C-alpha positions as CSV (number, residue, x, y, z in Angstrom):
1,X,-0.3,0.0,-0.1
2,X,2.9,2.4,0.9
3,X,4.1,1.7,-2.4
4,X,1.0,2.5,-4.3
5,X,1.2,6.0,-2.5
6,X,4.7,6.3,-3.3
7,X,3.6,6.2,-7.2
8,X,0.6,8.2,-7.3
9,X,2.4,11.7,-7.8
10,X,4.0,10.1,-10.8
11,X,0.8,9.3,-12.1
12,X,-0.6,12.2,-11.4
13,X,2.0,14.1,-13.1
14,X,2.0,11.6,-16.0
15,X,-2.0,12.4,-16.6
16,X,-1.4,16.5,-16.4
17,X,1.3,16.6,-18.6
18,X,-0.9,16.2,-21.9
19,X,-3.0,18.9,-21.0
20,X,-0.7,22.0,-21.0
21,X,-2.1,25.0,-22.5
22,X,-2.1,25.4,-26.3
23,X,-2.1,28.5,-28.3
24,X,-5.2,29.1,-30.2
25,X,-3.2,31.1,-32.6
26,X,-2.2,29.5,-36.3
27,X,0.9,30.3,-38.2
28,X,-0.1,30.9,-41.9
29,X,2.1,28.9,-43.8
30,X,2.1,31.2,-46.6
31,X,3.0,34.0,-44.5
32,X,6.4,35.8,-45.0
33,X,8.3,37.3,-42.3
34,X,9.0,40.9,-43.2
35,X,12.2,41.5,-43.7
36,X,14.0,43.9,-41.1
37,X,15.6,47.1,-42.8
38,X,18.8,46.6,-40.4
39,X,18.9,43.1,-42.2
40,X,19.7,44.7,-45.4
41,X,23.2,44.9,-47.0
42,X,25.1,48.0,-46.8
43,X,26.3,49.8,-50.2
44,X,28.4,52.6,-49.9
45,X,28.6,55.2,-52.9
46,X,30.2,58.2,-52.9
47,X,30.9,61.2,-54.9
48,X,34.2,63.7,-54.9
49,X,34.0,67.1,-55.9
50,X,36.7,66.9,-58.8
51,X,36.0,70.1,-61.0
52,X,32.4,70.1,-62.4
53,X,31.8,66.7,-60.9
54,X,29.0,66.9,-59.0
55,X,26.7,64.6,-60.5
56,X,26.5,61.0,-60.1
57,X,23.9,58.1,-61.4
58,X,23.5,55.4,-58.8
59,X,21.5,52.0,-60.2
60,X,20.2,49.6,-57.8
61,X,18.9,45.9,-57.9
62,X,17.8,45.2,-54.5
63,X,16.4,46.7,-51.3
64,X,19.7,47.8,-49.7
65,X,21.0,50.5,-46.7
66,X,22.9,53.2,-48.9
67,X,25.5,54.8,-47.6
68,X,25.9,58.2,-49.6
69,X,29.1,60.3,-49.0
70,X,30.0,63.8,-50.2
71,X,33.2,65.1,-49.9
72,X,34.0,68.6,-51.0
73,X,37.4,70.3,-50.8
74,X,36.0,73.9,-49.9
75,X,36.1,77.2,-51.4
76,X,39.5,79.4,-51.2
77,X,38.1,81.2,-47.7
78,X,37.8,77.9,-45.9
79,X,36.1,78.1,-42.8
80,X,36.3,75.9,-39.7
81,X,32.7,74.3,-39.9
82,X,29.9,74.8,-42.0
83,X,26.3,73.6,-42.1
84,X,25.5,70.7,-44.3
85,X,22.3,68.8,-44.8
86,X,20.4,66.6,-47.1
87,X,17.6,66.8,-49.6
88,X,15.1,64.4,-51.6
89,X,13.5,65.3,-54.7
90,X,13.8,68.8,-53.4
91,X,12.5,68.3,-50.0
92,X,15.0,68.6,-46.6
93,X,15.3,65.3,-45.0
94,X,14.5,65.7,-41.8
95,X,17.1,65.7,-39.0
96,X,19.5,65.9,-41.3
97,X,21.3,69.3,-40.6
98,X,24.4,68.5,-38.9
99,X,27.8,70.8,-38.5
100,X,30.5,69.7,-40.6
101,X,34.2,70.4,-39.6
102,X,36.9,71.1,-41.8
103,X,39.0,67.8,-41.7
104,X,42.3,67.5,-44.0
105,X,41.3,70.5,-45.9
106,X,37.8,69.2,-46.9
107,X,34.2,68.8,-45.9
108,X,32.9,65.6,-45.8
109,X,29.2,64.6,-45.4
110,X,27.6,61.1,-45.0
111,X,24.3,59.8,-44.1
112,X,22.9,56.0,-44.6
113,X,19.3,55.8,-46.3
114,X,17.1,52.9,-46.0
115,X,16.2,52.2,-49.8
116,X,13.4,49.5,-49.4
117,X,11.0,50.3,-52.4
118,X,10.6,51.8,-55.3
119,X,9.4,54.8,-53.3
120,X,13.0,55.4,-51.8
121,X,14.4,56.0,-55.2
122,X,14.8,59.2,-56.5
123,X,17.2,62.5,-56.3
124,X,19.2,63.0,-53.2
125,X,21.2,65.9,-52.9
126,X,23.8,67.1,-50.1
127,X,24.4,70.4,-49.7
128,X,27.2,72.3,-48.1
129,X,25.8,75.7,-46.5
130,X,24.7,78.0,-49.6
131,X,27.8,77.3,-51.6
132,X,27.4,73.7,-52.7
133,X,24.9,71.0,-54.0
134,X,25.7,67.4,-55.1
135,X,23.6,64.9,-56.6
136,X,22.7,61.2,-56.5
137,X,20.2,59.8,-59.0
138,X,18.8,56.5,-57.3
139,X,17.4,54.5,-59.9
140,X,17.2,50.9,-61.4
141,X,19.1,50.5,-64.4
142,X,17.8,52.2,-67.4
143,X,17.1,51.2,-70.8
144,X,19.4,53.0,-72.9
145,X,18.0,51.7,-76.5
146,X,14.9,54.2,-77.1
147,X,13.2,54.3,-80.6
148,X,12.3,58.2,-81.5
149,X,10.5,57.4,-84.7
150,X,7.3,55.0,-84.8
151,X,6.7,51.7,-86.5
152,X,4.6,52.3,-89.1
153,X,2.3,49.7,-90.1
154,X,-0.9,48.7,-92.8
155,X,-4.2,47.5,-91.1
156,X,-4.4,43.6,-90.8
157,X,-0.4,43.4,-90.5
158,X,1.5,41.5,-87.7
159,X,3.5,44.1,-85.8
160,X,6.8,42.9,-83.7
161,X,7.5,45.5,-80.7
162,X,11.2,45.4,-79.4
163,X,12.8,46.7,-76.1
164,X,16.4,45.8,-75.3
165,X,18.7,46.4,-72.3
166,X,22.0,46.9,-72.8
167,X,24.0,43.8,-72.1
168,X,26.4,45.5,-69.9
169,X,23.5,46.1,-67.6
170,X,22.2,43.3,-65.0
171,X,19.8,41.1,-66.9
172,X,16.2,41.9,-65.8
173,X,14.3,39.2,-63.8
174,X,11.7,39.3,-66.2
175,X,9.4,42.2,-68.8
176,X,6.1,43.4,-68.8
177,X,4.1,45.5,-71.7
178,X,1.5,48.1,-71.2
179,X,-0.5,50.6,-73.5
180,X,-1.1,54.1,-73.0
181,X,-4.9,54.7,-72.6
182,X,-4.5,58.5,-73.1
183,X,-4.3,58.8,-69.0
184,X,-2.6,55.9,-67.6
185,X,-0.7,53.1,-68.8
186,X,-2.6,49.5,-68.6
187,X,-0.9,46.4,-68.5
188,X,-1.7,44.2,-71.8
189,X,-3.6,41.1,-70.6
190,X,-1.5,38.5,-72.4
191,X,-3.3,35.6,-71.1
192,X,-7.1,36.5,-72.2
193,X,-6.3,38.2,-75.4
194,X,-3.5,35.7,-76.3
195,X,-5.0,35.3,-79.5
196,X,-3.5,39.0,-80.3
197,X,-0.4,39.5,-77.9
198,X,2.2,37.1,-77.7
199,X,5.4,38.2,-76.0
200,X,8.9,36.3,-76.1
201,X,11.6,37.6,-73.4
202,X,14.8,36.7,-74.1
203,X,17.3,37.6,-71.2
204,X,18.1,41.8,-71.9
205,X,15.5,41.7,-74.5
206,X,11.8,41.4,-74.9
207,X,9.3,41.1,-77.9
208,X,5.6,42.1,-78.5
209,X,3.8,40.5,-81.3
210,X,0.5,42.1,-82.0
211,X,-1.7,40.1,-84.8
212,X,-4.4,41.5,-87.3
213,X,-3.6,45.6,-86.2
214,X,-6.3,48.0,-86.8
215,X,-6.1,51.8,-86.7
216,X,-7.5,51.4,-83.0
217,X,-3.8,49.6,-82.3
218,X,-2.1,53.0,-82.7
219,X,-0.4,54.8,-79.7
220,X,2.1,54.1,-77.2
221,X,3.5,50.8,-76.0
222,X,5.7,50.7,-72.7
223,X,7.6,47.9,-72.0
224,X,9.5,47.8,-68.3
225,X,12.5,45.6,-67.4
226,X,11.3,44.3,-64.0
227,X,14.1,44.4,-61.2
228,X,13.2,43.8,-57.3
229,X,13.4,47.2,-56.2
230,X,11.6,48.9,-59.3
231,X,10.8,48.7,-62.9
232,X,12.5,50.6,-65.5
233,X,10.5,51.5,-68.5
234,X,10.6,53.0,-72.0
235,X,8.2,53.2,-74.8
236,X,7.9,52.8,-78.4
237,X,5.0,54.1,-80.8
238,X,3.1,52.4,-83.3
239,X,1.2,53.7,-86.2
240,X,-1.2,51.6,-87.9
241,X,-2.5,53.0,-91.3
242,X,-4.7,52.4,-94.1
243,X,-3.4,51.4,-97.9
244,X,-4.6,54.7,-98.8
245,X,-2.6,56.8,-96.6
246,X,0.8,56.9,-98.7
247,X,-1.2,57.9,-101.9
248,X,-2.7,60.8,-100.0
249,X,0.4,63.0,-100.9
250,X,0.5,61.9,-104.8
251,X,-3.7,62.4,-104.8
252,X,-3.0,65.8,-103.5
253,X,-0.5,66.5,-105.7
254,X,-2.7,65.2,-108.9
255,X,-5.4,67.2,-107.8
256,X,-3.3,70.2,-108.0
257,X,-2.0,69.7,-111.2
258,X,-5.2,69.4,-112.4
259,X,-6.9,72.5,-111.4
260,X,-3.7,74.3,-112.2
261,X,-4.0,72.8,-115.9
262,X,-7.6,73.6,-115.8
263,X,-7.0,77.1,-114.8
264,X,-4.5,77.6,-117.8
265,X,-7.0,76.5,-120.4
266,X,-9.6,78.6,-119.0
267,X,-7.3,81.7,-119.2
268,X,-5.9,80.6,-122.9
269,X,-9.7,80.4,-124.1
270,X,-10.5,83.9,-122.2
271,X,-7.6,85.8,-123.8
272,X,-8.2,84.1,-127.2
273,X,-11.5,85.3,-127.3
274,X,-10.5,88.8,-126.3
275,X,-8.0,88.7,-128.9
276,X,-10.7,88.0,-131.4
277,X,-12.7,90.8,-130.1
278,X,-10.5,93.5,-130.5
279,X,-9.8,92.3,-134.0
280,X,-13.7,92.4,-134.9
281,X,-13.9,96.0,-133.6
282,X,-17.1,98.5,-133.9
283,X,-15.7,99.8,-137.7
284,X,-14.5,96.3,-138.9
285,X,-15.7,94.8,-142.2
286,X,-18.8,92.0,-141.8
287,X,-17.1,88.8,-142.5
288,X,-19.2,87.9,-144.9
289,X,-18.6,91.2,-147.1
290,X,-17.5,90.2,-150.4
291,X,-14.9,92.6,-151.9
292,X,-15.0,94.3,-155.2
293,X,-13.3,92.6,-158.3
294,X,-12.6,94.3,-161.8
295,X,-15.1,92.3,-163.4
296,X,-17.8,93.7,-160.8
297,X,-16.4,97.5,-161.6
298,X,-16.4,97.2,-165.2
299,X,-19.8,95.8,-165.3
300,X,-21.0,98.8,-162.7
301,X,-19.1,101.2,-165.4
302,X,-21.0,100.4,-168.3
303,X,-24.8,100.5,-167.0
304,X,-23.6,104.0,-165.6
305,X,-22.8,104.8,-169.6
306,X,-25.8,103.0,-170.7
307,X,-28.4,105.2,-168.3
308,X,-26.7,108.4,-169.4
309,X,-26.9,107.6,-173.1
């Protein structure tokens, strides 16, 4: 009996162990944890004033903690310290004003910016007092090939629009196509309109095939090279015309020639009538008047002599 009582606490613990509280919150397997800004890699880009070098393009692929650094050798009258601050897209960055001391005959202004999304890209400016500004343009790799002239096609044709990224740039993750509707860009629904649109993505290049084009297909088409941080855009213009469109200049010239020839004929005819009227003035003899011949004159003289006799 004593042994049974000694085993009783152990049995109670074994019974209570499975009854520990269980949290009612379930973990969604599809939910991804948010990436902390602190976990982003830090990349340092600097710009040093050398002559007129106060501008630099910075191309980014991924979210990053970006350290921007401006170094200025100062003016002739260097001050022991000046005020420096930062602006983004023209607006002053909050709490960015600091005192910059002259060290080793130069001023240095540095700040780390969290570039987590496309909204953080743009124009960053470092300002030294009222004397100098330096500019960083933060953006995704840009599409260098831009077509100025439109692609011209006829109604019913198959058109191929092409966008190309310089192969010296990082390869895009993918490509997207949009059409400008007059106010905004609309992404082309390649799934529902597969009978009309077909895209071919090949690394640094993309093609959009438009089948059986009509005049309604004319307009601006935007292609986008997609990177993790942003999408780099450019556009191609398409102009769809009818078969009569190229003939319009020739038809216009033909009509002008016909009008000119008709005007010349009318003028010449009018001029001819005017000359004829001048030739047949008021004292002119009628056209049917016959001139007197020598025989008629002799007959008239003979008849006069007969009457006198």
